[in-house]
N, C-alpha and C positions, 0 to 999 in steps of 0.2 A: 506494500499499499503504500502510496505517496506519500511524503510530508507536505501537511496543509500550514503553509507560512500563514504569518499573522495578516501581510496587505490581502491578499487574499481570502482571509475572513471578512477584513473590512470590506472591502469591495462586495462579496455577499450580504452583508448586512447593508451598503448603500442601494443595491440594488432592493431589498425588504422595504427600506422606505420608499423607493422609488413605486414598487407595486401596490401597498399600503395606500401610499400620497395620492397616484392617480383614481385609485378604487375610492378615495373618499371626496375626490372633485365631484363625482357624477351626483352628488347630494347639495344643496344650497346648505346644510345646516351644519357639514363636514366641510365644505368647499375651504375652509379659510385653514384647520390644522391641515388639511391634506394637502394645502398648498405650501406651509411650513415643512412638513414631513420630506417633500420632494427636493424642498427647498434643503434640507439640512442631508439629504444623500446626496445630493450634489456636491455641496461643501467639502461632505467626508468623499467622494471617489477623489476630488479636486488634492486635496490634501493627503490621501494617500499614494497620491502620484507625485508626487513635487515632493516627498517624504521619500520617497521607496530608492532602494540607492542603484544609483546611475541613472535616475530619471532625470535631473539636472546637468549632465553635462554637457550638454548643446542649447540650456536652457536661457533665456537675455531675460532676467526679473525684470531689466525696465521696461521691456515690450508685454512682462504679463502685468506689472504695476499701471502702468497706461491702458492696457486693456481693462482691467477691474476697475480701475475711477474712470473710464471713458461709459462703459456699460451702467458700472451705479447711478452716473448722474442723469444720461440719456434714460433710462427707466425711471427714475423719483422724476425725472420733470414731467414724464408723458404718464406718471402715476393720477402726477398732481394737475395736471393740467386738461388731460381727458376726458368730458364729460360720461357718464352713465350709459348716454345713445349713442355713444361712437365707440362702446366695447365690440360689439360684432366685431366691426371693421380693423379693431386694434390687436383681437385674437386673430382673426386673418392674417394679419402681418408679422405677428408672432412666431404664428404655426410655419410660414414663409421665410421667416430668419433660422427657424429648425434646422430646414429643411436646406438653407443654403449651408448653415454649421457645419451639417453632415458632409454637403458635398464638398464643403474646404478642407476637413479632418480626413476625408479620402484621397485628396489629389496630394493632399502634404505627407500622408503616409506613403503615398506610392512614388512619389518623389523622394523622398525620405532615404527609401529603399532602395531606387534604382541609384541615385546620383551620390546621395551624401555619403552611403556605404560602402558606394563604387560599382563599376560592374564586374570587376572579378572578384567582387562579392557578393554578388546580387544575389538576395535571400527572397524574390518574391517571383521571379521566373521561375515556373512549373511549380508551382506554390497555390496546388488549386483553390485552398482556401481562403486564402487572401485575397484572390484574383478575383473570384466571385463576392467574397465583401465589397471590394472597391466598386465593382463594376455597378453590384445593387446600389449601395450607397450613390453613387454618383447618380445613378438614372432615376432613383426617386428622392433624391435631394432636387435635384434639378427641375422634376414636375411638381415638387410641392412647391417650391419658392416661387415656379413660373404660375404655378393653379394657383394661391394663395394672394398674389399678386393681384391676379383679375377674380378674385373674390373678393379682394377690398375693394375694387373698385367699381363694382356692381353694389355692394351695401350698400357706398358711401354716394352711388348716382353719378361719379364721374364716367363709369362703364354703362351702355345699355344694357338691359336686361334677357333683351332678344337675343334668342339662341342665332350664332352663325353658321347658317349650314355651308358648307364648301361641297361643290362638286367632287364624287371621288374618297371621299374624308376620311374613307375605311383602310381605302388603298394608302394615302397617306400617310395615318397616323402607326400602318403595319409599318409599312417602309421606313418610318423614323423610329421605331423601335426595334426592329432586323437590323437596322443601320445603325442604330449607336451600340444594341448588342456584340455586331460584329468589331467594330473598332475597339471596346472594349479588352474581347479576346484578342485582340493584337497588340494594344497594348500590354497585354496582361501577358500572353502565353508565345507572339513570335516578333519579338524586340529584336533579333537580329537579322530580320526583312522588314522592320516596319520601323519607321520613328518614333517611340514610345510617346514623348512627350507629344507631337502632332494627333495621334489617335486618343490618347484620355483628353484635350481639347476639344477632339472633334465629340467623344462621347459625351462632356459639359452642352457644348453646343447643340 
């Protein structure tokens, strides 16, 4: 039996916080405590990641501090100024930012493993689990981001709620999905034949 490290245990606790927090968000009476639980889970996961040996080797703490301060200020201002009638648009925007964050994490993981580690020590080429995870993260993240922006525009009345029906729309959607998946596969599994940067950016588009 493999040893279960303390950081893995804390990640498990953070995951439990997320699950319970999201569950409690489904009811008005428990939504506040659910939000606090989810926030605590995120704080715990971040803290464990930062204190794990080797995690801060290439970490620029100035960037971390600036990002934390900017996020806190923007979130505080939006929480104070946005009225309750504007919450649906705000939720759609936050959902889109979550998708964008997922995409950026996947891209940073891809470039970090391919260009920071070095081509001779490439650990993602042929690693099916990481490749599939990155492809799905980029696909789902970009679709979530763009879809949430459209939803926010419709909820705020800036975009018409009437459906836009394109001729051959099913073929267009299928072609985009197949093309994106193909670029992801070429970026992850065929790097000797194709430029992985161009392919992963094509997948993002």
